[in-house]
C-alpha positions in Angstrom: 60.5 67.1 120.5 60.2 66.7 124.2 63.5 64.7 124.3 65.3 67.6 122.5 64.1 70.1 125.0 65.3 67.8 127.9 68.6 67.4 126.2 69.1 71.2 125.8 68.2 71.8 129.4 70.6 69.1 130.5 73.4 70.6 128.5 72.7 74.1 129.9 72.7 72.8 133.4 76.1 71.0 133.1 77.8 73.6 130.9 77.4 76.4 133.5 78.8 79.9 133.1 82.4 79.8 131.7 82.8 83.5 130.9 85.6 83.9 133.5 87.4 80.9 132.2 87.2 82.3 128.7 88.7 85.6 129.7 91.5 83.8 131.6 92.3 81.8 128.5 92.5 84.9 126.4 94.8 86.5 128.9 97.1 83.5 129.0 97.2 83.3 125.2 98.0 87.0 125.0 100.8 86.6 127.6 102.2 83.6 125.7 102.1 85.5 122.4 103.9 88.5 123.9 106.5 86.3 125.4 107.1 84.5 122.2 107.3 87.7 120.3 109.8 89.2 122.8 112.0 86.1 122.5 111.9 86.2 118.7 112.7 89.9 118.7 115.7 89.2 120.9 117.0 86.4 118.6 116.4 88.3 115.4 118.1 91.5 116.5 121.4 89.6 117.1 124.3 90.1 114.7 124.4 86.5 113.6 120.7 86.4 112.8 120.8 89.7 110.9 123.7 88.3 108.8 121.7 85.2 107.9 118.6 87.2 107.1 120.5 89.6 104.9 122.1 86.8 103.0 118.7 85.2 102.5 117.3 88.4 101.2 120.2 89.0 98.9 119.9 85.5 97.4 116.1 85.9 96.9 116.5 89.3 95.2 119.5 88.2 93.1 116.9 86.6 90.7 115.7 90.1 89.8 118.7 92.4 90.8 122.3 91.5 90.1 124.4 92.4 93.1 
């Protein structure tokens, strides 16, 4: 039992306080996700991408609705 307590105290001493690093990681992840979403929005609002998506939707729905 004493060895377990020593191990826990050793882990606590070397782990330290990482709350700032965790916040920074969330901030970087949020920025990356927003950047990716912005790029995807730019690509999908182009005319060529809209044509491809509309064709894909028509083919998927043609199973149920004859065009």
